[in-house]
C-alpha positions as CSV (number, residue, x, y, z in Angstrom):
1,M,24.7,29.2,-11.2
2,N,21.5,29.1,-9.2
3,K,20.7,25.9,-7.4
4,S,17.2,25.6,-8.6
5,L,18.2,26.3,-12.2
6,F,20.9,23.6,-11.9
7,L,18.4,21.1,-10.5
8,S,15.9,21.9,-13.3
9,F,18.5,20.7,-15.8
10,V,19.9,17.8,-13.8
11,A,16.6,16.1,-12.9
12,P,15.4,15.3,-16.5
13,F,19.0,14.3,-17.4
14,M,19.0,11.8,-14.4
15,I,15.7,10.3,-15.6
16,L,17.0,10.1,-19.2
17,I,20.2,8.3,-18.1
18,S,18.2,5.9,-16.0
19,A,15.9,5.0,-18.8
20,I,18.7,4.6,-21.3
21,G,20.8,2.6,-18.8
22,S,18.0,0.2,-18.0
23,V,17.2,-0.4,-21.7
24,V,20.8,-0.8,-22.8
25,S,22.4,-2.7,-19.9
26,E,22.3,-6.4,-19.3
27,N,19.7,-7.9,-16.8
28,S,22.0,-8.0,-13.8
29,R,22.9,-4.3,-14.0
30,K,19.5,-2.8,-14.6
31,I,18.8,-2.4,-10.9
32,F,21.7,0.1,-10.6
33,Y,19.9,2.6,-12.7
34,F,16.6,2.5,-10.7
35,P,17.8,4.8,-7.8
36,L,19.1,7.4,-10.3
37,G,15.7,7.6,-12.0
38,L,13.9,7.6,-8.7
39,M,15.9,10.6,-7.5
40,G,15.3,12.4,-10.8
41,V,11.5,11.9,-10.4
42,S,11.6,12.9,-6.8
43,I,13.4,16.2,-7.6
44,V,10.8,17.0,-10.3
45,L,7.9,16.2,-8.0
46,E,9.5,18.2,-5.1
47,K,10.0,21.3,-7.3
48,D,6.4,21.0,-8.5
49,L,5.1,20.8,-5.0
50,R,7.2,23.7,-3.8
51,R,6.1,25.8,-6.7
52,R,2.4,25.1,-5.9
53,L,2.8,25.9,-2.2
54,D,4.6,29.1,-3.0
55,R,1.9,30.2,-5.4
56,K,-0.8,29.4,-2.8
57,N,1.0,31.5,-0.2
58,I,1.4,34.4,-2.6
59,L,-2.3,34.2,-3.4
60,K,-3.1,34.3,0.3
61,K,-1.0,37.4,0.9
62,I,-2.7,39.1,-2.1
63,K,-6.1,38.3,-0.8
64,S,-5.2,39.5,2.7
65,Y,-4.1,42.9,1.3
66,Q,-7.3,43.2,-0.6
67,K,-9.4,42.7,2.5
68,V,-7.6,45.5,4.3
69,K,-8.8,48.1,1.8
């Protein structure tokens, strides 16, 4: 299985577990779910940033080939 495909399924699952855990658990245990949710959000944001940068680089390459003609 591809790593990026695996992370695309794991990140929302991590956020979901964090949200459910912080709602269901008692007050002293809620802090343990915060890092899991934070990691899920950071994975989603990193993938979005990487996707945007890749698209921008592809567009630059396309434009540079168009200028050559």
